[in-house]
VEXPAKOL-507399 format. One line per field, with one value per residue (C-alpha): residue number from 1; residue in one letter; x, y, z. Coordinates in pm, 1 decimal, always signed. Each point is the difference from the previous one (the first is absolute). Layout:
! residues N
i: c(NUM | ...)
aa: c(A | ...)
x: c(X | ...)
y: c(Y | ...)
z: c(Z | ...)
***
This chain:
! residues 131
i: c(1 | 2 | 3 | 4 | 5 | 6 | 7 | 8 | 9 | 10 | 11 | 12 | 13 | 14 | 15 | 16 | 17 | 18 | 19 | 20 | 21 | 22 | 23 | 24 | 25 | 26 | 27 | 28 | 29 | 30 | 31 | 32 | 33 | 34 | 35 | 36 | 37 | 38 | 39 | 40 | 41 | 42 | 43 | 44 | 45 | 46 | 47 | 48 | 49 | 50 | 51 | 52 | 53 | 54 | 55 | 56 | 57 | 58 | 59 | 60 | 61 | 62 | 63 | 64 | 65 | 66 | 67 | 68 | 69 | 70 | 71 | 72 | 73 | 74 | 75 | 76 | 77 | 78 | 79 | 80 | 81 | 82 | 83 | 84 | 85 | 86 | 87 | 88 | 89 | 90 | 91 | 92 | 93 | 94 | 95 | 96 | 97 | 98 | 99 | 100 | 101 | 102 | 103 | 104 | 105 | 106 | 107 | 108 | 109 | 110 | 111 | 112 | 113 | 114 | 115 | 116 | 117 | 118 | 119 | 120 | 121 | 122 | 123 | 124 | 125 | 126 | 127 | 128 | 129 | 130 | 131)
aa: c(M | L | G | A | L | L | Q | Y | P | G | T | S | G | A | V | R | D | L | R | P | A | I | A | S | L | R | A | K | G | A | L | A | I | V | A | A | D | L | L | A | L | T | L | I | A | S | P | G | E | L | G | A | D | I | A | V | G | S | A | Q | R | F | G | V | P | M | G | Y | G | G | P | H | A | A | Y | M | A | V | R | D | T | L | K | R | S | L | P | G | R | I | V | G | L | S | V | I | R | A | G | H | L | P | I | A | S | R | C | R | P | A | N | S | T | S | A | A | R | R | R | P | R | T | S | A | P | R | R | C | C | S | P)
x: c(+0.0 | +121.6 | -54.3 | +106.0 | +103.6 | -146.1 | +112.7 | -281.0 | +58.0 | +298.7 | +353.5 | -55.3 | -323.5 | -228.5 | -329.6 | -108.6 | -320.4 | +121.0 | -339.9 | +74.2 | +340.8 | -147.4 | -294.1 | +242.2 | +212.2 | -297.7 | -143.4 | +324.0 | -10.9 | +284.1 | +6.6 | -5.2 | +228.3 | -2.2 | +276.2 | -183.1 | +91.8 | -218.6 | -18.6 | -102.6 | -278.9 | -173.9 | -80.9 | -9.3 | -181.1 | +134.3 | +161.4 | -297.9 | -240.0 | +212.8 | -26.4 | +349.2 | +53.7 | +284.4 | +102.7 | +342.8 | +202.5 | +201.0 | -157.3 | +333.9 | -121.4 | -225.8 | +278.1 | +367.7 | +204.1 | +228.3 | +315.5 | -73.3 | +34.9 | -271.6 | -200.9 | -250.8 | -367.2 | -158.7 | -341.7 | -139.8 | -368.6 | -157.0 | -340.5 | -195.7 | +65.8 | +377.7 | +15.0 | +91.2 | +304.1 | +156.9 | +314.3 | -37.7 | -309.0 | -301.9 | +4.2 | -280.6 | -239.8 | -5.0 | -350.4 | -122.5 | -251.7 | -231.9 | -241.4 | +188.2 | +151.7 | +372.2 | +199.8 | +350.6 | +184.6 | +331.5 | +259.9 | +298.9 | +287.6 | +3.1 | +367.2 | -39.9 | +224.4 | -272.0 | -36.9 | +378.6 | +12.6 | -251.8 | +199.8 | +261.9 | +360.9 | +153.4 | +357.9 | +221.8 | -2.9 | +274.6 | +284.8 | +141.1 | +350.5 | +229.1 | +47.2)
y: c(+0.0 | +350.0 | +317.0 | +358.3 | +190.8 | +349.3 | +252.7 | +188.9 | +286.9 | +42.3 | +68.5 | +375.1 | -13.5 | +25.9 | -183.8 | -140.8 | -184.9 | -357.7 | -134.3 | +19.0 | -172.1 | -268.6 | -60.3 | -36.5 | -251.9 | -206.6 | +0.2 | -164.3 | -258.5 | +157.8 | +72.2 | +358.7 | +43.2 | +333.3 | +109.6 | +246.6 | +222.7 | -91.6 | +351.6 | +143.0 | -258.8 | +176.9 | +281.1 | -160.6 | -296.9 | -343.2 | -230.1 | -235.7 | +279.9 | +69.0 | -365.8 | -122.6 | -372.5 | +37.2 | +286.8 | +10.6 | +250.9 | +92.6 | +57.4 | +115.5 | +355.3 | -136.3 | -202.4 | +11.5 | +284.3 | -114.7 | +98.0 | -258.0 | -303.9 | -244.3 | -193.4 | +248.4 | -61.5 | -35.5 | -92.1 | -201.6 | -25.7 | -203.0 | -53.4 | -286.8 | -218.1 | +25.8 | -58.9 | -370.3 | +99.3 | +199.0 | -142.4 | -117.1 | -104.0 | +198.4 | -15.1 | +230.1 | +280.3 | +356.0 | +100.8 | +352.7 | +83.3 | -277.6 | -131.5 | +111.1 | -223.5 | -86.3 | +258.6 | -143.0 | -329.5 | -33.4 | -221.1 | -187.7 | -100.0 | -370.5 | -29.9 | +117.1 | -130.7 | -222.8 | -173.9 | -39.8 | -168.6 | -264.1 | -105.0 | -271.6 | +96.9 | -111.4 | +82.2 | +32.6 | +334.1 | +242.7 | +77.3 | +346.3 | -116.1 | -281.5 | -284.4)
z: c(+0.0 | -82.7 | +195.3 | +48.3 | +310.8 | +32.7 | +265.2 | +179.0 | +67.4 | -228.5 | +123.7 | -52.3 | +200.2 | -303.0 | +41.3 | -337.3 | -74.5 | -53.2 | -111.4 | -378.7 | +39.0 | +226.3 | -234.9 | -292.3 | +188.9 | +111.4 | -353.9 | -115.4 | +279.6 | +199.7 | +370.9 | +123.1 | +301.0 | +180.9 | +238.3 | +221.9 | +293.0 | +300.0 | +139.7 | -337.6 | -18.7 | +288.0 | -246.0 | -346.0 | -154.7 | +93.6 | -258.9 | +35.2 | -91.7 | -307.7 | -106.0 | +95.2 | +51.3 | +252.0 | +228.6 | +164.8 | +193.1 | +304.2 | +338.0 | +142.9 | +55.2 | +274.3 | +163.0 | +90.0 | -156.8 | -283.7 | +191.1 | +271.1 | -225.6 | -93.2 | -65.0 | -132.7 | -54.3 | -340.3 | -129.8 | -287.0 | -85.6 | -279.5 | -153.5 | +151.4 | -307.5 | +56.5 | +376.1 | -30.6 | -208.9 | +284.9 | +156.3 | +359.0 | +190.6 | +107.9 | +379.8 | +106.0 | -79.4 | +125.7 | +101.2 | +48.2 | +272.4 | +119.5 | -258.0 | -310.8 | -264.7 | -3.3 | -191.9 | -27.8 | +16.8 | +179.1 | -164.0 | +135.0 | -229.0 | -78.2 | +97.2 | +358.7 | +275.1 | +143.3 | -336.2 | -19.8 | +341.4 | -105.1 | -306.4 | +48.4 | -51.8 | -325.4 | +92.7 | +305.3 | +180.3 | -99.4 | +232.8 | +28.1 | +96.9 | -107.2 | +255.3)
***
């Protein structure tokens, strides 16, 4: 499958209407991936509203400053039809106030440390020093 990555807003801060580009991509059978700034999305239309298949971006601005090392948070959201293609496992749902529907799934990478502990070793452990 082919796709295109579109920046929203652009690197200069320009907010373009991505609907025509996304419609063109989807008409050709390609995925529309939008790299969006989370803080900007509080004021402008979301990638899902524009018709994007996948939205990605950094959430670092809400976390640890870049000068303090990592890891830094990121997000990835997909259309419902693509959710089984995500890497990792869905481990839970975030629910807004009582009685509302779930709004987000939380994922855990498939190669987590707990999964690694359950697998049998295929080789001897490494030594850091010579005997």
